[in-house]
Structure formats: C-alpha cells, structure tokens
N, C-alpha and C positions, 0 to 999 in steps of 0.2 A: 508418515502418520498424523492423522488432522484429530483435533483434539481441542479440548481447553486444558492449558497445561497448568498442570499441578505449580504449586508453591514449591520451590527446590533453594536448597540453601547454597549460597555460592562458596565458593574454595578462595582461599586467600592466592595472590599470586605465588608460580612457583620460584623459589628460593633462586636457581640457577636455570639459563634457557640455552639450548644448544643455538651459539652465534654463527654457525656454518649456514649459509644459506646454499642450496644447490644450484648448480648452471643449469638444470632446465626443469619445465614446469608444465602443468596443463591449463589450458586458455582456449576459451571461445573469441573467434574473431568474427566482425561482421564484413563477410566475403562480398556482398554486393545487397543494395538496396531491395528490400522486397516490394515487392506490387501487387499483394496480397499477401495469405498466411504465411509467415518465415518457417522456412523447409532447412531441418539441419540436414548439412552437407551440402546445400545451396548456397544458404543467406547467412546462417551460423554454421561456420566450420572448429569442429575441436581440434586442436592442435597439441597430442598428447608428449611432445617434448619442446615446446618453445622456451627459446633464452628467457632468464628470470632478468629482469630489468637491473640494471647495475646504479646504484645510489651515487650521485655526484655528493662533493663535499658539503655537509651541512643536512643532508636529505635524510629522511628515516627509511627503513624497508620494514614492510607489516608483512606479516602472513595472516592470509584471510581465515579465519572460523568459519561465520555466516555471512551469506548473501541474499539480500533483499530483491524478490522478483514481483514487478509492480506492471502495471495495465501502462504508466505512462512512457515508457520503455519503448512501445511496439511505436508511437508517433515519431521517436527521435532516431530511428531507424531509417526513417524515411524524408523527414521534412523537416523545415526549422521551426521549434516552439517556441518556450522561452527560454532555449537555451541550443546551442547549437546541436545538428545531429552528429549521430556518432559517426566519424571520419572510416570511409570505405577502407579495409584492410587492419581496423583498428581493433582493439579490444572491445567487445561490447562492454556496454557501462552499466552500472550496477552499484547502487550503497551498498559496503560491504562492514561489516565487525570485524576488526582483526587485533592481532597481538603483535608489540613491536620486538621483533627481533634484531634490530640494529638500531640503538637508540640516538637521537640528534635533538638539538634544543631543550625543552622543557620533558621531552618525552626519553623514557627509561625503557629498556629491553624488560618485558615481561608485562607493559601497561598495556591496557586494551584501550582502543582507540575506533570511533568508524570515521570511514571517509569515503570515496568513488573509487574503490578499489576495483570495481571491475570483475568479470567471469576471468577470473585467474587465484592462483594460489598466494601470489607475492606481486606485490608492489611497491613501487618509490614514493614519497611524497615529499615536499617541505612541510614542516613542522604547521604553517600557517593553514595549511589544506586540511588537517586532522581536527579531531574533537574529542576531548579526551573523556572516556566513559565511567561516571560510579555508578554503581548498579543499586539499587536498593535491595533491601535484606529481603531473602527468600523470592530473587527474581531472576528467572531463565536470561542466562544475556541474550538470546538474539530478541527478546522483548525490546533492547533499544532498539532494532530495526523495523517495529513493528507498533505496538501500543502505546511504551515508552518514548518511540520516535517520530518520523515523518509521518507516518500514519496516521497514529493517534494524535497528533498534533494537528493535521489536516484535517481529520473528524471535529476536534476541539474548537479549534479558531472560526471553521467552515460555517458548524453549528450554532456555535454561542454568539459570534461576532455578525455573520453574515445572516444568518436565518433567524435570530435573535427571537426565540421560543419562548414563552411564558407558561408557566403552570396551567395544566387543564386545556391548553390549544392542541389541534391535532394534528401529528409532524408524522410525514409518508417517505421510507428512505428507500430508493431502489439500490439494487447490487448490496440488499442489507447483509446477507451472511457472507460477503466478501471482507478482507479488510478493514478499510475505511468504514464502510456502511455498517460493520457490527460494532463499532465505536459508538458512531451516529446515535444509532438506534438504544443502545444502554444506556448514554448521557442524555438523552430527549426522555427516556423513559423514568431511570432510576437516580436522576441527579435533577433535572427538570421539573421533572413531574408530569411529563405531557402523556396525551394517549397516542401509540406511537403503532404503525401499521408496517410489516416490512415486505418489499416484494422481492423476489428472491427462485428460481430456478429448481424444481421437484419437490415433492412431500418431505424427503428427507433433511432437504435446507428449511421447509416452512416449519417443519416438527422442533428443528433447531433453534430457531427463533422465538417461537411461543413456549416451549418446554426447559430450554437453557437460558436462552437472555431473557425469558419473561415479557416479551412483545405482548401487544392486546392482539394483534390479529399478524396474519401473514398470507400473500397474494402469491401463487405457484402461477407464475405468466407463463409457464410451457405449457399450463392445463385451462388456462381461461380464454377462450376464444373471445370475450369481451372483457378487454381488460380494464375499460372505461367504468362498464356494470360490476367489476369487482369492486374498483376503488369505490363505487358509491355505497355498496354493500358495506364493505368497512369502514368508510368515514362517509356517513349519512349527513351528518352537517358541513359537509367538506373539508378541505385540506388549509392549515394554515400555514404550515413551512412544509415544502417538498426539496427531500436533499437527493440530488440526480448525480448518478455515477455512471449512467447507462446512456443516456440520451434516446434518439428518435423516437419509437412509438410509445416506448413508455414515458419519457418527457412529454409526448403531445397528450398521452390519457391523462396524465396527473393536469395536467395545464387548464383539461376541462373541466377538473373537480375542486380547484382553489378558491375559496373564500376571498371577500374581498380585502386589497390590502395584506395578499398573503408573499410570502417570500418563498423562491425557489431559488436556492443554493445551486450555482452550475458549480461542479468538482469536477464532474468527467465524462465522457462521451465515448465507452468501449465498444456501444456497438457500433460503431463505424470505423473504429481503429486499422480494422484489416484491410481496408478499401484502400488507407492514404496509400500515396504513390502510384496508384492505378487511374484509370481515365474513367472507373465507376464512381458513381454519385454515392458520398460515405452514408446514405441512409435518409429519411423523408426530413425536409423541412417542416418550419412550424407553418400550419394550414391558415390563410387567411381568416377562417372562422374566428380559429384558436388566439389568432393575432386581435383578433377585433377583441376577445374575451381579455385580453392582458389589458389593454385598454381602458375595458369599461370596469374590469375589476379592480384595477390600481395596482396590480402585480409588479412586483420588483424582482425580477432576475439578473443576478448580480454572478459572475465568474470571479475567481481568486485562486492565486497562488501562494501557497503556505509560506515562504518565504518574506512574504510581507509582513509577517509578523514575527520574524526571527529576534529581534529586542526583547519578547515577550515569550520565548520558547522557557526560558527557567522555570517562570510562573506555570505555562501549561504543562511540564513535566511532572513539577512536583505537584500540580490537581491531579491529574492522571493518575498518578502513584499514592496519594493519598485514597481518591475512589477504589483503585483496585486493593490499598489494605482494608478498607471500609467493606468491601465485598459489594460493592455498587457496580462494578464492571469487573469483568473477565475478558483474559488474555484467550481469544480465540486465536487459534492458527492450525497450518500443515506445516510440518516440515519433511524437505525430501532428501536423503542421504546421497551425498556425492556431486562432486561437482558436473562430470561426464552425464549426471542426469538433468542438468538447468535446462537444455533444449527444450527436451520433452515436459518437464515442468512448466517452464515458460507458453509452450502451448496451449496446454492444462486450464491454464490462468484464463484463456480466451474461450475455453469451452467449460468453464463454471467447475473446474475438477475440484478445487480449493473451497475451504471453510476455512473464515478467517482469513489471517495474514500469510502470505507463502514465504518462506526461507529455505535455502539452500544450504544443508549443512556441509562445508566443508574439509573442517580438520578440527580435533578438538584441542583444547589448550596444551601447550607442552608439561610434558610432566603429568598429566589427567589422563586417564584413562577413557574417561567420557566426561562430557560438558555437567 
C-alpha cells in the first residue's frame, strides 16, 4: 500500500513472548553478483527452509518485523562502496526493525531493536550491533526505518548541513517522491521556508508533490523532452540548492541552472546503479561546458555518508519527530507485505513504483494481530 501513514497508537510490549525459535526460516541469499538488473531466481534466491542462525553465548536472537529497501543496496551487491559488498552466498543485506526473542546484555525479550538483520525472518547479533528503539507517541513502528531513521537523517543532514539553504532560496530535489527526496523537499519548504521544486516520474507522483506535500512545483521528467527548459520555467531565477538522488542527465540539467555559489548535495546516483558490475558506462559524465559552469558559478558539489553525523543522530531524530508532531512533515511510505515479495519490491524501487519510503512487512509483533 502506498500512502501517507496515519498516526497510530503504539501498543505496549506483550507480557510474554514465545522463546521457541523455529529451526528453519525463509531468507534471500545473493547467489551471484549482478552485471545489470538483479533477477530473482538468478542473483537473489529465496530459500524457503534455511537454517535459523544459532546464537553464541552473549548474543541476541531477533525476529524481524520490517525490512528497509534502499537504492544503496544495489551497488553493495556488485562492488565495494563505503562498506564491503554483500558476500556471494550470504544473506542479502538490509536494515531491519525487529523484536528480541532471546535476550542478552541490555536487551530483554520483547524489546524493539534495529540492526542489519538482512532479508530473513530471524538473525543473531552481538548487543553492540543493535540499537534500541523508542517510538514517539502515535508513530507507526516502521517509521524507525524511514522518516525517523537513516532515511530521514540522510535528508536532514544532507539538506541542512551540506546544502545549507536559507529562507527564500530555491531548492530543486530529484527523486522528490522517493524516501529521502520526499523528506528533503518537505523540510526545505515547510521548515526552512524555501521555494521548492521536485523532479519525479509520472503525473501521479507530481500531483503527490504539489497537492499532498505542498511543493511549489513538480517536473515530470518522463514527460519533458527538455529537462533544462522545464527547470528554467519552474526556477526562473536559477537554483540555489540542488539535492541529487539520481545523477546522470538530471544532474547535468540541474548544473546548467545553478545560481552563483550554488550548492549541490550529492546523495545518490540511482540512474546508473543497475549498470554497476557490467562493462557498460553507468551514465553520462559531466560535459566540459557544464564543468566550466561549475567553475565560473563557483559551485560546490559535495557528497556525504549519513554516518558522518552519527554523534548528532539523537538531535536529528528529535527534530524530525517534532516536525512530524507539528504537521510540517508527513511520513510518506509504501509497505509491501511478505518477505517472499522482497525481490519484486526491490526491482520496483528502480522502476519508480514506490512513493516515499519502501519497507517490507515480515511479521507482526508477538501477541498482536496487526501492528
């Protein structure tokens, strides 16, 4: 379901949890490195009765409830990025929200935690590898993987620290209806007070940006023959901050419309991810004329990894939660039901099928019929 998530009261942890961990589980493994679009059954293989990992002394056993699907997982299937690639034959990587079924260290059975739980139903971890979860009132649990988690923090620090927009400036966001882009656009518009234009694919997403999120304008890149002209029309005075989630042609079009001393936040380049691991070029580079514009316009292009700001995460989550309470930002999300549908949902991420944050629901909390 794709929607703006309504506020829902959270239930207290159940008093008793089944400590019986099954012997087998469903999981996806990376069978081989993709050299193009990852295919289920070739690169990602669903194992219906894989062994559940056995906890060593002092380890926690976690039952996954929700799993985060993110574009950054695609490069990690093929190459070393800021982390080692997913091992061939290993469980496919993902951040998850889960509940502790066998406690250790500070974690008691029933506690909610986040960790790199992977595409599986259960995992084991050392306590230091887990983060405790405290849900703000009236917050759906999977928001911890999205707007109140790494996704929201990526938007928060990328926009406010790297982009540093000021009220009244023009902010252009690519992938604006996606997980990170939708949060960036809302903070820029409703918190900072900028003019905000989003780039997205298709009329439904563009309507979502202007009618649901309240942006000043939206550009449908699929319908525009001249993206540069569309940016010029929506941003007649030029662009002060461009938040880039896409790379390729959209980046080059935006670079041509930047104002002097403009800031370009390099967050992602999803347009080229599916070519990683192949001999194909991952997309157009920056043409020399555009590079000359970067020099004459005194532009700043800066990449970042959100964990650069790890010490400030509590402050970021606190502000994001406050802005949600105040109605300044909304939790846009798409939830897919069932681990067995994860590979199909992941494919859809690169075809633009999701609006907002994409998560997979794996299970309900123990003792509750629905989260």
